[in-house]
C-alpha positions as CSV (number, residue, x, y, z in Angstrom):
1,M,-89.2,23.7,-29.2
2,E,-90.5,23.6,-32.7
3,P,-93.5,21.5,-33.6
4,W,-91.6,19.5,-36.1
5,M,-89.1,18.4,-33.4
6,L,-92.0,17.3,-31.2
7,G,-93.3,15.1,-33.9
8,E,-89.9,13.3,-34.2
9,L,-89.6,12.8,-30.4
10,I,-92.9,11.0,-30.0
11,P,-91.7,7.8,-31.9
12,I,-88.4,7.9,-30.0
13,V,-90.2,8.2,-26.6
14,G,-92.6,5.5,-27.7
15,V,-89.7,3.1,-28.6
16,V,-87.9,3.9,-25.3
17,C,-91.1,3.3,-23.3
18,I,-91.9,0.0,-25.1
19,A,-88.2,-1.1,-24.7
20,S,-88.3,-0.3,-21.0
21,V,-91.6,-2.2,-20.5
22,I,-90.1,-5.2,-22.3
23,I,-86.9,-5.0,-20.2
24,A,-88.9,-4.7,-17.0
25,K,-91.1,-7.7,-17.9
26,M,-88.0,-9.7,-18.6
27,F,-86.5,-8.7,-15.3
28,F,-89.6,-9.6,-13.3
29,R,-89.8,-13.0,-15.1
30,F,-86.2,-13.7,-14.2
31,E,-86.9,-12.8,-10.6
32,E,-90.0,-15.0,-10.5
33,R,-88.1,-17.9,-12.0
34,K,-85.2,-17.4,-9.5
35,H,-87.7,-17.4,-6.6
36,Q,-89.4,-20.5,-8.0
37,M,-86.1,-22.3,-8.2
38,M,-85.2,-21.3,-4.7
39,F,-88.6,-22.6,-3.4
40,Q,-88.2,-25.9,-5.4
41,D,-84.7,-26.3,-3.9
42,K,-86.0,-25.8,-0.4
43,S,-88.9,-28.2,-1.1
44,A,-86.6,-30.8,-2.6
45,G,-84.2,-30.3,0.4
46,N,-87.2,-30.8,2.8
47,E,-88.3,-33.9,0.9
48,S,-84.8,-35.2,0.9
49,L,-84.5,-34.5,4.6
50,Q,-87.8,-36.2,5.3
51,A,-86.8,-39.3,3.3
52,E,-83.5,-39.4,5.2
53,V,-85.3,-39.2,8.5
54,E,-87.7,-42.0,7.5
55,T,-84.8,-44.1,6.4
56,L,-83.1,-43.6,9.8
57,R,-86.4,-44.4,11.6
58,Q,-86.6,-47.7,9.7
59,E,-83.0,-48.5,10.5
60,V,-83.5,-47.8,14.2
61,A,-86.6,-50.0,14.2
62,R,-84.5,-52.8,12.6
63,L,-81.8,-52.4,15.2
64,R,-84.4,-52.5,17.9
65,D,-85.8,-55.7,16.5
66,T,-82.3,-57.2,16.2
67,S,-81.3,-56.3,19.7
68,T,-84.6,-57.7,21.1
69,Q,-84.0,-60.9,19.2
70,Y,-80.5,-61.2,20.6
71,D,-81.8,-60.4,24.1
72,I,-84.4,-63.2,23.8
73,S,-81.8,-65.6,22.5
74,I,-79.5,-64.8,25.4
75,Q,-82.3,-65.2,27.8
76,H,-83.2,-68.6,26.3
77,T,-79.6,-69.7,26.5
78,L,-79.3,-68.7,30.1
79,E,-82.5,-70.5,31.0
80,D,-81.2,-73.7,29.2
81,M,-77.9,-73.4,31.1
82,Q,-79.8,-72.9,34.4
83,Q,-81.9,-76.1,33.7
84,R,-78.8,-78.1,32.8
85,L,-77.0,-76.9,35.9
86,E,-80.0,-77.8,38.0
87,R,-80.0,-81.3,36.4
88,V,-76.3,-81.7,37.0
89,E,-76.6,-80.6,40.6
90,G,-79.6,-82.8,41.1
91,K,-77.7,-85.8,39.8
92,R,-74.7,-84.9,41.9
93,S,-76.8,-84.6,45.0
94,V,-78.4,-88.0,44.4
95,A,-75.1,-89.6,43.5
96,A,-73.2,-88.0,46.4
97,P,-75.1,-89.7,49.2
98,A,-74.7,-93.1,47.5
99,K,-70.9,-92.6,47.3
100,V,-70.8,-91.4,50.9
101,E,-72.6,-94.6,52.0
102,E,-70.1,-96.7,49.9
103,Q,-67.2,-94.9,51.4
104,D,-68.6,-95.3,54.9
105,Q,-69.1,-99.0,54.3
106,Q,-65.5,-99.3,53.1
107,T,-64.1,-97.4,56.0
108,V,-66.3,-99.4,58.4
109,G,-65.2,-102.6,56.7
110,L,-61.5,-101.6,56.9
111,R,-61.7,-100.9,60.6
112,N,-63.6,-104.1,61.5
113,P,-61.4,-106.8,60.0
């Protein structure tokens, strides 16, 4: 090679090297942004999942409270019904002997005349 050709190749090689460095830098930036976006998507997905799980926990707690309230309400209703039944049976047992005595007196009175 002649020396004058070597002098012309140096700027061309320099431009190619600078262009390849710029292209490599752009490629690595693109890859870095792509990985950042993937990480952010995963983080957002995890945060979204955590928020959904927390919402479900709150809903389960509300359902538990509601079912407990219904259970307590049913228990109170059953206790009230039991008390009423005991009162009715108590009145019936007190009233029943009096009626039996009246019936006995009427039957005795019918037989004796």
